[in-house]
GUKE-488618 format. One record per residue (C-alpha): residue in one letter; x, y, z. Coordinates in steps of 0.001 Angstrom, whole numbers. Each point is the difference from the previous one (the first is absolute). Layout:
N
+---+---------+---------+---------+
: r :       u :       v :       w :
+---+---------+---------+---------+
: A :       X :       Y :       Z :
...
+---+---------+---------+---------+
This chain:
314
+---+---------+---------+---------+
: r :       u :       v :       w :
+---+---------+---------+---------+
: M :   69260 :  -55962 :  -22993 :
: A :    2902 :    -299 :   -2147 :
: N :    3230 :   -1671 :    1633 :
: R :    2151 :    3054 :    -316 :
: H :   -2449 :    2506 :    1223 :
: L :    -525 :   -2289 :    3118 :
: S :    3831 :    -232 :     280 :
: R :     307 :    3773 :      45 :
: S :   -2749 :      27 :    2784 :
: I :    2130 :   -2383 :    1990 :
: V :    3079 :    2024 :    -480 :
: L :   -1911 :    3063 :    1237 :
: Q :   -1272 :   -1706 :    2990 :
: T :    3615 :   -1074 :     828 :
: L :    1368 :    3553 :    -710 :
: F :   -2632 :    1300 :    2445 :
: E :    1508 :   -2032 :    2731 :
: W :    3596 :     797 :    -959 :
: D :    -685 :    3770 :    -124 :
: F :    -576 :     256 :    3637 :
: L :    3548 :    -939 :     741 :
: S :    2525 :    2793 :    1041 :
: A :    2422 :    1262 :   -2727 :
: D :    2879 :   -1780 :    1654 :
: K :   -1795 :   -3285 :     -51 :
: K :   -1056 :     405 :   -3697 :
: A :    3719 :     442 :    -880 :
: D :     911 :   -3087 :    1914 :
: T :     677 :   -2849 :   -2412 :
: S :    -969 :   -2618 :    2533 :
: I :   -3611 :    1371 :     -73 :
: K :    -429 :   -1511 :   -3336 :
: D :    -520 :   -3387 :    1430 :
: G :   -2872 :    1320 :    2126 :
: I :   -1464 :    1595 :   -3054 :
: K :     213 :   -3147 :   -1993 :
: A :   -1671 :   -1836 :    2768 :
: A :   -2864 :    2564 :      70 :
: L :    -266 :    -330 :   -3721 :
: N :    -415 :   -3801 :     230 :
: R :   -2445 :     380 :    2797 :
: N :   -2242 :    2321 :   -2019 :
: L :     310 :   -2198 :   -3107 :
: K :   -1318 :   -3055 :    1993 :
: E :   -2735 :    1994 :    1761 :
: F :   -1359 :    2160 :   -3008 :
: A :    1141 :   -1991 :   -3151 :
: P :     497 :   -3641 :     693 :
: G :    1073 :   -1758 :   -3091 :
: L :    1240 :    3110 :   -1654 :
: E :    2085 :   -1222 :   -2828 :
: D :    1728 :    3247 :    -911 :
: D :    2437 :    -149 :    2997 :
: D :    3018 :    1290 :   -2001 :
: F :   -1865 :    3329 :    -896 :
: V :    -830 :     446 :    3615 :
: S :    3594 :    -383 :    1212 :
: S :    1471 :    2030 :   -2827 :
: L :   -2394 :    2864 :     527 :
: M :     519 :       5 :    3853 :
: N :    3701 :    -142 :    -355 :
: G :     -23 :    2841 :   -2515 :
: V :   -1978 :    2275 :    2244 :
: L :    2362 :    -585 :    2966 :
: E :    3155 :     361 :   -2084 :
: K :   -1024 :    3340 :   -1647 :
: H :   -2302 :    1498 :    2659 :
: T :    2624 :    2808 :     717 :
: I :     329 :    1231 :   -3618 :
: I :   -3832 :    -511 :    -510 :
: D :    -948 :    2140 :    3117 :
: K :    2379 :    2735 :   -1511 :
: I :   -2076 :    -298 :   -3285 :
: I :   -3307 :     309 :    1963 :
: E :    1189 :    3155 :    1691 :
: K :     863 :    1350 :   -3484 :
: A :   -3122 :    -940 :   -1585 :
: A :   -2246 :    1117 :    2896 :
: P :    1917 :    2994 :    1690 :
: D :   -2902 :    1047 :    1981 :
: W :    -344 :   -3356 :    1809 :
: P :    3058 :    -999 :    2209 :
: I :     495 :   -3655 :    -230 :
: D :   -1012 :    -464 :    3838 :
: K :   -3215 :    1896 :    -618 :
: I :   -1207 :   -2317 :   -2684 :
: S :   -2207 :   -2762 :    1380 :
: V :    1586 :   -3258 :     629 :
: V :   -2060 :   -1798 :   -2688 :
: D :     477 :    2774 :   -2693 :
: R :    3736 :     156 :     316 :
: N :     506 :   -3698 :    -183 :
: I :   -2329 :    -143 :   -3104 :
: L :    2332 :    2596 :   -1414 :
: R :    2986 :   -1908 :     846 :
: I :   -1463 :   -3004 :   -1662 :
: G :   -1045 :    1876 :   -3085 :
: L :    3311 :    1867 :    -388 :
: T :    2107 :   -3202 :     407 :
: E :   -1952 :   -1606 :   -2895 :
: L :     -74 :    3230 :   -2017 :
: L :    3720 :     810 :     398 :
: F :    1771 :   -3283 :     778 :
: G :   -2266 :   -2719 :   -1344 :
: D :      93 :   -2058 :   -3202 :
: R :   -2036 :    2026 :   -2499 :
: S :    -396 :   -3024 :   -2147 :
: Q :   -1963 :   -1608 :    2951 :
: V :   -1652 :    3011 :    1558 :
: P :    -274 :    2944 :   -2508 :
: P :      57 :    3591 :    1611 :
: K :   -3754 :     471 :    -388 :
: V :    -783 :   -3245 :    1572 :
: A :    2270 :     844 :    3028 :
: I :   -1941 :    3412 :     438 :
: N :   -3503 :   -1670 :    -491 :
: E :     725 :   -2726 :    2666 :
: A :    1213 :    2402 :    2356 :
: I :   -3175 :    2183 :    -498 :
: E :   -2179 :   -3068 :     511 :
: L :    1790 :    -768 :    3280 :
: A :    -600 :    3570 :    1193 :
: K :   -3737 :    -523 :    -913 :
: T :    -183 :   -2972 :    2030 :
: F :    1986 :     680 :    3034 :
: G :     559 :    3769 :      60 :
: G :   -2147 :    2843 :     813 :
: E :   -2603 :    2114 :   -1847 :
: N :    2659 :    1818 :   -1860 :
: S :    2707 :   -2443 :    -262 :
: G :    -561 :   -1210 :   -3526 :
: K :     286 :    3703 :   -1170 :
: F :    3161 :     596 :    2025 :
: I :    1708 :   -3156 :   -1170 :
: N :    -860 :     684 :   -3547 :
: G :    1444 :    3547 :     295 :
: V :    3255 :    -905 :    1498 :
: L :     645 :   -3148 :   -2387 :
: G :   -1327 :    2073 :   -2941 :
: A :    2536 :    2793 :     776 :
: V :    2789 :   -2437 :     277 :
: Y :    -985 :   -1765 :   -3312 :
: K :      67 :    3451 :   -1731 :
: E :    3377 :     661 :    1394 :
: M :    1335 :   -3310 :   -1344 :
: G :   -1137 :    1096 :   -3552 :
: E :   -3170 :   -2355 :     -66 :
: P :    1830 :   -3253 :    -912 :
: D :   -1921 :   -2339 :   -2211 :
: K :   -2651 :    2670 :    -695 :
: G :     143 :    -754 :   -3632 :
: H :    -946 :   -3644 :     514 :
: Q :   -3130 :     856 :    1952 :
: K :   -3235 :    -701 :   -1903 :
: A :   -1879 :    3169 :    -562 :
: P :   -3412 :     -81 :    1779 :
: E :   -3087 :    -178 :   -2247 :
: K :   -1838 :    3242 :    -530 :
: N :   -3455 :     190 :    1345 :
: K :   -1944 :    3169 :    -778 :
: N :   -2424 :    -946 :    2818 :
: N :    2778 :    -462 :    2617 :
: R :    -237 :    3313 :    1936 :
: G :     827 :   -1678 :    3435 :
: K :    2989 :     849 :    2189 :
: D :    2065 :   -2875 :   -1555 :
: A :    -227 :    1382 :   -3593 :
: K :    3423 :    1180 :   -1129 :
: E :     -53 :    3638 :   -1042 :
: P :    3110 :    1744 :   -1748 :
: V :    1767 :    2457 :    2215 :
: D :    -423 :    3564 :   -1198 :
: I :    3350 :    1408 :    1072 :
: S :   -1234 :    3494 :    -637 :
: T :   -2037 :    -186 :    3278 :
: L :    2685 :   -1366 :    2203 :
: P :    2129 :    2131 :    2407 :
: V :    3424 :     318 :   -1253 :
: E :    3285 :    -526 :    2002 :
: N :    3029 :    1497 :   -1641 :
: L :    3375 :   -1626 :     685 :
: G :    3416 :     701 :   -1187 :
: G :    2887 :   -2487 :    -451 :
: A :    3348 :    -457 :   -1676 :
: L :    2506 :   -2287 :   -1559 :
: V :    3247 :    1237 :    1725 :
: Y :    3230 :    -918 :   -1453 :
: A :    3628 :     695 :    1135 :
: R :    3454 :    -742 :   -1368 :
: K :    2348 :   -2245 :    1883 :
: D :    3359 :   -1103 :   -1271 :
: G :   -1060 :     588 :   -3627 :
: S :   -3327 :   -2006 :     300 :
: I :   -3511 :    1316 :      53 :
: M :   -1959 :    -799 :    3286 :
: F :   -3681 :     -32 :     384 :
: A :   -1597 :     495 :    3581 :
: L :   -3159 :   -2245 :     232 :
: V :   -2190 :    -893 :    2900 :
: H :   -1400 :   -3356 :     783 :
: D :   -3708 :    -297 :    1221 :
: V :   -1728 :   -2578 :    2125 :
: F :   -1524 :   -1594 :   -3156 :
: G :    3283 :   -1118 :   -1061 :
: Y :     835 :    2537 :   -2842 :
: W :    2798 :    2427 :    -641 :
: T :   -1434 :    3294 :    -944 :
: L :     478 :    3753 :    -149 :
: S :      83 :    2352 :    3127 :
: K :   -3104 :    2200 :     159 :
: G :   -2267 :    2030 :    2403 :
: K :   -3070 :    2072 :     274 :
: V :     233 :    3565 :   -1387 :
: E :   -2223 :    2589 :    1755 :
: E :   -2301 :    2088 :   -1943 :
: S :    2192 :    3154 :     851 :
: E :    3004 :   -1535 :   -1157 :
: N :    1603 :     108 :   -3426 :
: I :     265 :   -3594 :   -1427 :
: E :    3818 :     151 :    -410 :
: E :     506 :    1371 :    3532 :
: G :   -2465 :   -2408 :    1405 :
: A :    1821 :   -2927 :   -1655 :
: S :    3458 :    1154 :    1269 :
: E :   -1356 :     412 :    3557 :
: A :   -1647 :   -3619 :    -359 :
: I :    3436 :   -1398 :    -982 :
: K :    1781 :    1678 :    2748 :
: K :   -2392 :   -1235 :    2476 :
: E :    -289 :   -3506 :   -1197 :
: I :    3617 :    -975 :    -860 :
: G :    2020 :    2989 :    1322 :
: L :    1441 :    1261 :   -3385 :
: D :     240 :    3605 :   -1121 :
: I :    -892 :    -133 :   -3767 :
: K :     245 :    2171 :   -3069 :
: I :   -2914 :    -720 :   -2358 :
: E :    1202 :    -230 :   -3687 :
: S :   -3194 :   -1172 :   -2073 :
: K :   -3435 :   -1202 :     303 :
: L :    -368 :   -3640 :    -679 :
: G :   -3789 :    -390 :      70 :
: I :   -3286 :    -203 :    1975 :
: N :   -1610 :   -3224 :    1367 :
: E :   -3540 :      46 :    1008 :
: Y :   -1960 :   -2733 :    1838 :
: V :   -3209 :    -390 :    2070 :
: A :     938 :    -982 :    3482 :
: T :   -2606 :   -1473 :    2400 :
: H :     248 :     942 :    3691 :
: P :   -1923 :   -2452 :    2177 :
: T :   -1859 :    2739 :    1760 :
: K :     264 :    3074 :   -2176 :
: G :    -843 :   -1464 :   -3135 :
: K :    1483 :     452 :   -3593 :
: S :    2319 :    2905 :   -1041 :
: L :    2171 :     780 :   -2929 :
: K :    3678 :      36 :     679 :
: K :    2026 :    2146 :   -2499 :
: V :    3753 :    -514 :     288 :
: V :    2506 :    2182 :   -1863 :
: Y :    3401 :   -1493 :    -409 :
: F :    3174 :    1745 :    -807 :
: L :    3545 :    -976 :    -673 :
: A :    2259 :    1511 :    2631 :
: S :    3728 :      20 :     817 :
: S :    1604 :    -156 :    3524 :
: E :    3274 :    -524 :    1546 :
: Y :     708 :   -3601 :     875 :
: K :    -500 :    -517 :    3725 :
: E :   -1516 :   -2550 :    2306 :
: L :   -3779 :      58 :    -239 :
: E :   -1950 :     684 :    3179 :
: L :   -3508 :   -1730 :    -196 :
: E :   -2689 :    1590 :    1627 :
: K :   -1793 :   -2347 :    2520 :
: S :   -3170 :    -863 :   -1776 :
: G :   -2551 :   -2937 :     -91 :
: G :     238 :    -125 :   -3686 :
: L :    3803 :    -292 :    -794 :
: D :    2546 :   -2198 :    1633 :
: S :    3231 :     794 :   -2038 :
: A :    1732 :    2519 :   -2143 :
: R :    3138 :    -739 :   -2064 :
: W :    2265 :    1184 :   -2669 :
: F :     185 :   -2169 :   -3143 :
: E :    2207 :     132 :   -3001 :
: M :   -1937 :     953 :   -3018 :
: S :     893 :   -3326 :   -1729 :
: L :   -1493 :   -2000 :    2850 :
: V :   -3470 :    1697 :      90 :
: P :   -1481 :   -2269 :   -2710 :
: E :     440 :   -3019 :    2288 :
: L :   -2025 :    1462 :    2768 :
: R :   -3746 :    -544 :     613 :
: I :   -1564 :    3273 :   -1042 :
: Y :   -3715 :    1301 :    -670 :
: N :    -940 :     -29 :   -3537 :
: D :    -977 :    3660 :    -120 :
: I :    3394 :    1022 :    1487 :
: I :    2041 :   -1975 :   -2657 :
: P :    -630 :    2552 :   -2835 :
: L :    1003 :    2887 :    2245 :
: I :    3330 :   -1695 :     819 :
: A :     572 :    -812 :   -3919 :
: K :    -613 :    3661 :    -732 :
: A :    2396 :    1070 :    2711 :
: V :    2726 :   -2447 :   -1270 :
: E :    -439 :    1406 :   -3646 :
: I :     376 :    3652 :    1380 :
: I :    3093 :    -736 :    2119 :
: S :    1474 :   -1972 :   -2822 :
: K :    -106 :    3138 :   -2348 :
: K :    1995 :    2088 :    2567 :
+---+---------+---------+---------+
């Protein structure tokens, strides 16, 4: 067994003990000494002579420091599974996997490695369906991240005789259920400046407000209602910016095609009222000139650029 895989197993063992503490005790900074002692005990018992001590400590500290935000991400990626309903083993494997996936050093642990290692932990320590569940949740998060380093992954060799469940088949999006969403880049004028209203998600990106549009709704009306619900703005849609489509993977419902129609919309400048949601943690106005400095999804950047061009011509 490779050192780092064994290290992750030790961290999982220690987190299993930690997870039975009350929420108050978890938040107590003094509890870290006890957790460190438990980690050292598990290292001596299950991995004597393990050389990768720095990796073990770094991973353990990362999970403990980020577990609050990570739990919010799990709730967003697996909405049908409240965090306290996920088995102790599975939720701590997810915490380990997401810590490495979102906050780790990708030069040391690439995203695909983080996901695969978590799946292996699930197969070893979890239940019958744990591997599939872990894969679904981490895969959904990886997709939301924009699949970093995907272009650096070596393509699997084609094997005409490979018809097993591990064979990678291209997804036929025409067969997938479609979920329609409407969103908008909302702008307002304040003291002679153009301000953009953006929302911040639990993955660490600033993005555009959006929401689900029911089949009975007109897409523009649905987008307006979604913006009102999510950030409390009454908007006036001015033009269509574009459509983003992507395949989303739900850990229990499987794959679906999400089709998001984005608009440019204006509003009065007022304080944003962010809806309570497991997926968003902030909403703010930004001067248009500051937007390029923000961390934004690659497929949103062209929409903002188009909006800037439209506004500049007015």
